[in-house]
N, C-alpha and C positions, 0 to 999 in steps of 0.2 A: 548436528550442528548445535553448538552452545548459543545460548541466547539469554538476554535480559529482558524481562517482560513484566509489565503491569497491565493486566487485562481485565476488564469488566465485560459483561455481555455486550455492551454498547460502546465502550470507549476503548481505544486502542492506543497503547504505547509500547512500541517494540524495538529492540536493538538486536539484530541478528548479523551474522557475518555475510548475509546477502543483501541486506537492506536495513537502513536505520532511519526512522522518521516518526514524528508525531502526527497521527492522522485522526481528526475527527469529523464525522459527517462527510467523508470523502475528501476533505481538505486538509492540507498541511497547515497546521496552526501557526499564526503569526503572533508574537509577543513583543512587548516594548523592547527596543534595542538600546543598549548602554554604549554609547560610541565613545565616551571620554574614559581615557585611562590616565591615571596620575604618573608621574615620573617613577615613583617608588614601585607601582605595579609593573611597569614596563621593565625595570631594573630586575625585578624578581623573576619575570618571564624569561629575560635573557640569561639570568643565572640558571634557571631551570633547563633551558635549551643547552646550555654548556655542560650541565651535568648528564644530560641525555645523549651527548655526542658518542660517548664510549658504547652505550648500548646500541646506538644506531649502526656504528660501524661493525659491531659484532653481528649484527643481523644482515650484513652485506651492502650496507650503504658506504660508499667511499667517502673519504674526508672531504674531497673537493665538492662532492655532491652536497653533503650535509652543509658545509660551510656556505656554499652558493645560495642555497634556498632558505637558510635560517639566519644570515647575518643581518638582514633588514626586516625580519619578520616581527610584526607587532601582534599583540594578543587581541582577541574580540570576545569580551566578556558577555556579550548577549548571548553566546551559545551556553552558557551556564544557566541563564535563565530557561532556556529550551530544556536543558537537561533536568532541571528541577521543576518544571512546569507541572501544575496539578490543574486539570481541567475543571472549570467552574461548572460547566454544563455537561450532563451525561447524555450520551446518544444512543437511542434504541437501536437495535440491529436493522429495523426496517428503514430508519433514517440513514444509517450507514451504508446500506446497500443502494437506496435510492440515490444517494449522493456519488456513488461509483458506477452504477449500471443504470442508465436511462436511454431513452430512445436516440438522443443525440450522440451519446457515446457509441452506440451500437451502429448508427448510420456512418459515423466517421470510420469506425473499425471495418465496416464493410467496404469503405472506399480504400483503405489501407491494405485490406486483403487482396483487392483487385490491382492496385498500384504495384504492390510488391509480390505479385503471384509467382513470378519465376524463382525469386530468392526464396520465398517462403516454401515452394515445392521442394527445392534443394535442401532446404533446412530440415523439412519433414522427412526426407529421404535419408539424409545423414544422421539424424538424432531420433527419429521415430516419435517426435512430438507433433501434434496436429497444428497447422497454421493457425487455427482459431485460438488455441490456447497460448500460443506465443504472442499473438496480437492482443489478446486479452490482458497479459501481464504488461505489455507496452502501454495500453490505454489506461490501466489503473495506475502504473508507476509514474508515468510522466505526461499523461493525456496525449500520447503519441509524440512525445518530444517537446510538447509546448511548455510544460512546467517541470524543468529539470533541477531547479534550484539555483540560487545566486550567491551562496557563500563560498568566498575563496577557501578551497578545501585545506591548503596548508596552514592558513591562519586558524581555521576552526579546529582542525586536528591537533595543531600545535598547542592551542589554548586548552583544550580538553586533556592533553596529555600531561599538563602541569597544574591543572585546577580541577576540583570537583570529584565527583564519583566516577568509578570505572576508568581510572588513569591508565591502568595496565592494558586494558582492552583498546583504548584510543592510541596508546603509544604504538602498539602493534600495527594499527591502521596508519598511523603517522609514518612510520618507517617504511611500510610496504608502499605507500604513495611516493616516497622518495625514491624507492627502487624502480618504481614504474617510470618515473622521470629519467632515472639514470639509464634505463634500458631504452628509452625512446619511444615507449609504448604511447604516452601521452605528453603534451606540451603543457607548461605551466599555465597558459592562457585558457586551456581547456578545463582546468580544474576548478570548476564551480558546480556546487551541488547542495545537498542538504546540510543542515547545521552539523549533523552527525556524520558526515562524509560520504554518504551515498551519491553517486553521480552518473551521468550518462542517460541514455534513452530508457534504460530499464532499471537505472539506480542500483547499480552494484557497489557494494563496499569495496575498498581498495584490496583487501585480502582475497574477496571472491573474485575480483578482477583478475588478480595475480594468478590465482588457482584456475580459473575456468573460462576466461575471456578467450576468444578464438579470432583468428584472422581469416574472415570468410569471403572478403573481396579481393584478397591475394595481393594487397599492396605492401606487405611485409610488416604491418602494424596492427595490433590489436586495439582498435579504436572504436570505443562504444559511445562516444560523445558525437562524432560527425559521421560515422559510417553506420547506416541502418542495417546493411547486411551483417556487419560484425555484431551489432547489438542483438539482433534477433537470433542469430546463430548461437551466441553465448548464452542468451536466455534458455534456449532449447538444450544446449549442452548442461546447463546448470540442472534443469528438471530431469534430464537423462541420468546425470550422475547421482541424483538424489532419489532414484528408483522408479522413474517413470516407466510404465508398462505399455508398450506399443500395442495398439488395438484394443485396449481396455478403457472403460469409462472412468471418469473421476468419481461418478456416483449418479444418483437420480432421486427425485422426490418419491416418496411412498406414502401408502396409507395403511394403517394398522387397526385391525378390529377392535372396537370398544371393549375394554375389560381384559384385553390380552396381557398375559404376563411375559414380559420381553427378556426377563432374566439379565438385566444390566443394558446400560446404553452408554454411548461415548464412542468417539472416533477410534480410540485404541482398543475398545473392547470388541474386536472382531470375531464373527461367527461365520460358519459356512452359509452359503445362500439356501442350502437344503434345510438348514436350521430355521432361517427366517421364513421360508415357505411353509414350513411345519406350523409356524405361529400365525399363518394366515395373512402375512405381509404381501402386499401387491404394489405394483407401481402405481403412481398417483392416477394414472389413466385407467386403471383397473386391469391392466395387462400383466402377464406373469413376470417374476423377477429374472428368470433365466432366459435370456435371449442373446443372440449374436454369439460372441466369443466367451460369454459366461458359462460357467458350469456349476454343478451342485456344490463342489468343492471351493469355489471362489469365495474369498474371505471379505466380509463387509462389516462396518460398524454403524449402528443407528445414531444418528446426530440429531439433537433436538435444540436448535439454536435459541428457540423462544419458549421452550417448554413443550409439553405434550399437546397443547392446544394450537400450536403454530405449525408451520411446515415441517415435516420430518423427511430425513434423507438416509439413505444407505450410502456410505462412502467407502471407497477402495483405496489401494495403495497410491493411486494417482492423486488422490486428494492429499494425501500425506506429502507428496513430492511438492505440491503447490504450497502447502502449509510451511514446508521448509524454507521457502523464498521469503517469508515474513511470518513469524510464528505466532499467528492468531486464526482462529477458526473463521471469524467473520471476515478477514482479509481473503483466506482461501476459498470461502463461499462466493465472494464477490467476483474473484477471478473465474471460478468454475461457472458461475451463473452467466458472466459475460461471454465466456467461450461458447456456451449452449446458445445464447442469443445470436452470436455470430454464425451459428450453424443453422439459424432459422427456427429454433425452438421458441417457445413462449415464456411467459413469466410463471411463477409458481402457481400450482393449482389451488393450494390451500392459502387462505388470507392470513396475515399476521394477526395475532390476538390484540388488537388495539382498535379504538374508535377514532384515532388520530393518525392515519397513515402518513407515509412520507410523501414528499412532493417531487414532480418533475422538474428539470432544469428551467423549463419555461415558467413554471409556477414559482420557482424560487427567484427568478428574475422579476416577476410581478411583485412578489413580496418586497425585494429590495427596491423597486421603483417606488412602491408605496412609502417606504421609509425615507427614501431620498426626497420625495415631495414633502415630507413631513419635517424636513430639515435635518435629518440625522446624517452624520458624517460616517458613511459605510463604505467609501471607495467606489469601485466600479460596479455597475449593474452587470453582472456576468453570471449569475446563477451559482456561483461558488460561495457557500456559506463559511465566512470567517468569524473571528472573535467581534469585530465591529458590528457585524449584521446581528449576531446573537445578543449583544448588549442592547442594540436598538430595539430588537424584538421584545426582549425583556421589559424595556421601558414602556412600549406600547402595551404589552400584555397587562402590566400594572395599571396603566391608564384606563384600560378597558375593562378591568376587573377580572382577568384571566390569571391562571396560575403562572408565575413568571418563570417559565422553564427555559426560555430562550430558543426554543425549537421552531424550525420553519416547517411546521406540519400543516395538515389540512385545516385543522381548527383555527390556526392563525390566518391562514389563507382566507377562509371564509369570513372571519371577523373583519379582516382589512377590506375584503370586497364589500361587506355591509357598510363599513365606514365610508368607502368610496361612493357608494350609492347614495348615502345621506347627503355627502358633500354635493353631489351632482343635483339632487333634488332641491337643495337649498338655492 
């Protein structure tokens, strides 16, 4: 799957044909919106849409469909700010994972597993993907349908088809969206999602929707917006089509003897488990690598997301299948880790190499409440760290003589608690 990626160890910006969004610290970034469009801008936009009509018709969109949905369409230039967004704050992987995988999300995920048990059993039987993995994708992508995006897709994709970088990519998604409407898969009022076009419970891009969405509830429509069965089955279908191997793990944490020559690391640099065994590699709990359905010839790559002093993982083809959903190893590790937690497994055995670990959602709410009490405009106290919270943290860090990182980590939490204690003593 082709993708457009800017990825640091800690900060993720990925556009893939499965999913497109800017995610920092587990949250979709909000930037300032430009609502005003001059008459000249609107005229230029309409001229662009007129020029695209022929391409749309050549792709299978009828003239009636194109005219119906574009004649009153206006541009939204705030999506260009999203496209060009450069994050001010980098996010370490331990913050990224703590923002996506925490006890609250695990608890809700367990509830969803029980609530949709029958559907998930049928999905697992049909596509060979475990229920926990499917629910993990659902949880990370939209917080189980709670945060699916509010951008009108036709407006966003139409704008991106006429302005900015990657116009060719977005035109394909724009035309596909029109074909979905034409076939009756979705209604226009359902087409709200991310600024880049991902929508529904598990945030499919229109082209992925067109290719891989399935009608699992039998109502004759592939509806990933209001049908949970369709969304869960489509997600499993995606992973299956991207190489998911039934009965195999995504991977697991390992420990490597000090001074061991590993002969190259990385997700793509796969070697047989026999080779890793010969190097003295064990699972993190000290048990042997080869268990269950794994054999000496099973291929795995060694992934070191925070370097050799952090948690180490052997990852298999199922990790690659998750990676194809949104092309970033940090994202795939979040899905994989959440799926493990939903199976009752614990957190990683090895600590991240930092003296400022990430915070739980409850702790992030505590940080936000402190900032709100200090008079900062941060929005809701929800434990979801966005740009306003980061800016406020930075201001408080400067006031307290801390490095202005904007991170909602343990150092900031401890400092804020100390400040609160001083206030109470007064």
